N, C-alpha and C positions, 0 to 999 in steps of 0.2 A: 186649616191644619198646618202644623209646623213640621219642619224637617229635623230629624234627630240623628245622632251618630250612634249606631248599634253594632254589635258583634254577632257573627254567625255562630250558631251552636255547633259544638264539636260533633262530628259524626262521619259516617262513611261518605256521604255526598260531598261534604266539605273537602275531604282528602282527595276524592276523584276530581273535583273542580280545581283544586290546587295543582294537581299533577297535570291536568290538561292545560291550565294557564301557564305553567312553567315550560311545557313543551312548545306551546304556540307563541311564547314571548321571544323577543329579539333584543340583544344587548348591543348598544352602539357606544364606542368610546367617546368621551367628551373631550373636545379640543380646547385646551387652555393655553394661551400665548403667554409665555414667561419671558420678560425682557431682562435677561441677565447675560452680560457679555462673556463671562467665563464659561457658563453652561452652554451658551449658543455656539461658541467656538469649539468646545469639546464635541458637541453634537455634529457639527459639520465635518470635523476632523474624522470622527468615526465613520460617517457616511463616505467620505473620500477614501479612507483605507479599504472599506468593503468594496467599493467600486474599482479601485486599483487592483485589488486581489483577484476579483473575478475577471476583469478585463485583461490584465497582464498575464496572470499565472494560469487561471482556469481556461480561458478562451484561447489565448495566443500560444502559451507554452505547452499546456496539457491538451489543447485542442478538445475542449469539452463538448464541442458540437459534432464530434465524429463518433461513428460506431467503430469499435476496434476488435481486432483479432490478434491473439498472441500465439506463439509456438507454431511456426510454419512447418509444413511437411518438407523434408530436406533429404538430399542424397549427396554423399561425398565420395570422390574417387581421388586417390593419391598415386603419384608415380615418382620414384626416386632414381636418379642416375648419378654415377660418379665413378672415380678411379681411386683406389687406395693402394698403399704400399706397406708390405710386411717385411721385417728383417729376414724371416725364414722362407716365406712363400713368394716374395717379390711383389710385382704389380698384380692387382686384381680389379675386376670390373664389377660394379654394382648396377643392378637393374631390377627394381622391386615395384610391383603394382599392387595396391591394396585399397582398404577402405579409409575410415576416419582415423585409424590408428596405425602407426608404423614405428619401427625402431632401427637405428643405425649403430653398429658396433664401433666402439672407439678404443677398446682395450680388451685383451684376453689373457688369462692365466692358464697355461697349458701344463698339465701334470705329465710326468713320464708314463710310458706304457705300463699298464697294470694287467696282471693275470689273476684268474681265480685260483685260490689256493690257501695254504695256512701260513701264517707269519705272526710275529710278536705284536701284541696290541700296544698302541701308542697312547699313553695316558695324557689327556688334555684337561683333566679335572674329574670331579666326582661323577659328573654326568656320563662319562664314558662307561661306567660300571652298570648302567641301567640296561633296560631291554633294548635290543637292536630295533631300528626302524627301517622301513622299506626305503629304497633309493640307492643312489650311487655309493653312499657310505655304509651300506648294510654290512654287518659282520655278526658272527655267531661264535661264542666261546666253545672250545673243544674240551676244556677241563684240565688241560696240561699246562705246566709252567715251563717256560723256555727262556733262555737268556734274552735280555733286551737288545734291540738292534742298536749297535754302536755304543753299548754301555756295559757295565759290570753287573748290574742287578738282574732280576728276573721279572718276567711279565707273563700275563696269560696269553695263551695261543688262541688265535681266532681264525675262523674260516671266512675270508673276505677277499676283496680285490687287493692284491699285494703288489708293492708295498703300500701300507695304509696311509702313511704320510711321507711321501718321497720328495716333497718339495714341488715347486712349480716354476715355470719360466714365464715372465710377463712380457707381452708384446703390445706395443702401442700402434693403433691404427688411426690416430687422430691427426696425423700430419697433413693429410689431404682431405680429411672428412669435412672440414669446414667449407670446402668448395663444392660439395654435393649439391645438386639442384633438386628441388622439390616442387612438383606441380600439384596444386590443390584445386580440383574441379568441384564446384558446388552449384546445385540447382535447388531453388525453393519454390513453394507453391502455397498460396493462401486460398483454401477452398471456399471460404465464405464469399469472397469477392471474385473468385475465378481468375486470380492474377498469378503469373509465373514469371520467373526470371533466373538467369544464371550469371556467374561471375566471369564468364568468357564471352566476349563480343568482338570477334575478329572479322574484319571485312575481307581479309585475304587468308587463304589456307596456310600459308607459311609464316604467319605473323608470330606464332608462339615459338618458332625456332630461333628468332633473333631478339626477342624482347626479354626484359627482366622487370620485376615488380617495382613500381614507384607510385606513391600515394597521389601524386599530382599529374604526372605525364603518362603513366601506364597502370591505371587502376584496374583495368580489365585484362591484365596479364599476370595471372596468379602463379608465377614461377619465382621461387625464393631460393636463396642459398642457405644452407644449414647454419653457417656462421652468422648470417643476418638474423635468423630466427632467434638464436641464442643471444645475440647482442641486443635486439629489441626487447627481450625479456629481462635485460639488466644483469646478465650473467657473463662470467669469463669462460670462454670456450675451452681453454686448456684445463682449468680446474674442473669444469663440468664433465669433460671427457675422461678424466682420471677415475672418478667415482660413479659417473652416470647421473642421470636425472630425467625429469619429465617436463617437457615444454608444451604449453597450451597455446594453440592458435584459435582465437575466438573471432568468428565472423558474425557481424551483427547487421541485420537488415531492418531499418526503420523507414517504412514507406508511407508517404502521404499520397494516397490515391486520388485526391482532388487535384493533384498536379500531374503533369505529363510523366510517362513511364521513365523517361531519361533522368528524372530527379530521384528515382529510387536506386541507390547505390550501396554496395557493401562497404562496411567499415571493419578494418582488421586491427586487432590488438593481440599482444603477446605477453605471456607471463609464465613463471615457473609454477608448476602445480604441486610437486612433492615438497614436503618440509625440508628445509635446509638446515644443516648442522645437527641433526639428530644422531645419537650414538648407536641406536638399535637399527640395524639394516639400513644404512644410509644409501642414498643414491638409487640407481636402477641397475640391477644385475640379475643373472640367472645362470644355472649350471646345466651343462649338456655333455653328452659323450659322443665320441666318434669311434665306432666299432671297427676293430681290426679283424676279429674273428669271433667265434662263439665263446672262446675262453679268454679273450684279451680285449682291452679298450684303452682309449685316451680320454681323460677327464678334462673338460674345458669349462672355466668360469668366465663368462662374458660380461663386460660392462658396456653400456651404450647410452645413447640419447633417444628417448621415446618422445614422439610427437603425437598429441591428441588434438584433433580438429573438432571444435565445438561450435554449433550454429545456433544463434538466437535471432529473434526478430519479432516485429509487430507491424501491423498495417491498419490504417484508419481511413474512413471515408465519411463524408457528410451524411447525417441522418436526422430526420425531423424529431424523433422521440428523444434522443439525448440532448438535443438543442433546447427543447421545451423544458425538460427536467432541469437543465443547468440554469436557464433563465428564471424559472420559478424559484430555484434555490437562491439565486442572486437577489431577486426582488424581496424575498422573505428575509434575507440576511441584512438588507438595508434597514429594516425595522429594529435591528439589534441596538442601534444608536438611541432610539426612543426609549427602549426598555432600560438601558443603562442610565440614561439621563434622568428618567423618572425615579429610578432607585436612588440616585444621588440626591435628587431634589427632595424626596420624601424622607429619607433617612439621615441626611447630613445637613440640609439647608432649611428645611421647613420646621423651624423651631416653634413657631406660633401657630402652626397648622392652618395657615392661610391658603396654601396651595391645595392641601388635601380637602379642605372644606368646599372648594370649587371643583376639584377633580372628581370627587365622589358625591356631588350634589344630587339627591334624588329628584326626579321629575314625575309629576302626575300625568296620567293620560285621561282624557275625557271619557273614554269608554271603560277604563278600569281605574276608578279613583281608589285611593288607599282606604278610605272610610266609606261605608255604605250608608246612604241617607234614605229614610223611609218616613211616610206620613205617620204622625202620632199626635195626640192632643198635648197641649202644653202641660208641663209638669206643675207649673204654678200659674195662678191667675194674675200674679204680679207683673206689671209691665215695666221691665227694665229699660233704661234709656240707652240709645245707640251710642257707642263711644265716638263715632265720627260725626256726630251732630245731626243725624237724621231724626225724624219724628219718632217718638216711642210708639211701638206697636207690639202686638202679640208675637212671641217668638221663642226661640230656644237658645240658650247661651252655650257656645262651644268654647272649651278651655283653651284651644290653640289651633293655629292654622294647619290643615293637613298638608298643604304644599310647602310650608316653610317650618319644619319642626324646630329649628334653632331660634326662630323669632316667636317668643312666647307672647303673642298678641291675642287679646280677647276679640272674638268675632261674633257678631250677632246676625242671625238669619231671621228675618221678619217677613211676614206675609200679609197680603191684603186679598181682597176678593178676586182681583185680576192679576196682580203683579207680586212677584216675590223679589225681595231686594237683599243684597249682601252689603253690609257696611263694616268697615274695619277702622283701625286707629291710624292708618297711613295709606296714602295713595298707592304706594308700591305693593303693599300687601293686597290692596283691592284688586289689582290686576291679576295677582296669583289666584285669588279666590274665583275670579271670573273664569280662568282656564280650568279650574277644578270643578266648579259647579255648573258650568255652562252646558256640559253634556248630559246632565240629568233630564229625564223626560218631564215636560210640563213646567220647567223652571227657567226663568229668564233673569238675567242679572243686570243691575243698573249701577 
């Protein structure tokens, strides 16, 4: 009996077998060595860049092997001490204790004493004819016209604090304000790692009475002069005291808990937080009143420097899970060079398709040949001669080799009573046929 190439009939069993074969199959990339100097140099350069990125940036700078926690629990206590001088009130002492925000007055505009009563309304624009609002400037029209104050015209009479606009006296308090001392006490806690630390570490109880902050020699003495805070923020103290402003003190804790606790230190930075040079409500100011009685008051508009203490931080410690994830990402990224070089080789350099013919060369498996062979009688009793010179015998003529579709070689499968033989037109194709047909039951190749 001869072996013939047949096709499976279409049907449900064929589809199930195909699905099962696709699930149980394994695809392995074929390794092809391409000796090209430019491509090889580009491939090694890409690998080197990937290794440098993960080694230098991810592992050393970003510490990709650590578990991290951001946003520590924080508490801030501030104390302000100083002496100021006013032209009207003379010397005055400051002593303020607060939280993460405090303000220091640098200038005040004091209006003369006002009493509740009726007086002419002062026109400052169309807005003054609107509905009165609550606050120190509240006024209500009585409906009568009265002579304007200091003028020849007439104006509406209002019930308000009079005089409505009696001018004000400006007093500067900034002469000695730059010498105010500010103590900023900060404590942080990272609950995930159970780590706590503060920015005051004094071996002696009287250390804070004689020290002043310095980034190199007195890092754990958080006592600052107000002028120093403004200077470090890049502002002029005299100009800032005139209109007021907001200064931010940013304390940053970046702690590597794989190192000793002494390596976890606070870092201070300073900058102005409010917009500079705006025309609408510039600087920092507010209005307040000092009561003389139930029917009189003194209106004060205060300008000052507000200080906001902001705490940031993060802590990291070695952990196995992020280390494995980072290493797996690094090893996967190394294969990026192969993908890019394959793309360049296939799309830009492989004009004759010599590389693609070897890169995607199909290979037959003895257990799953691409063509199924079965016993069948010869179609013709004619005995064709074997192309490779073997003795002519009964057999079946196959139009091409199943292992080498590109080589359109005639293959003869012949049989005898005990031995089946494959012969082909070249020795190279003979070896391919052996690998394809050798796994069939009852068939031996020679």
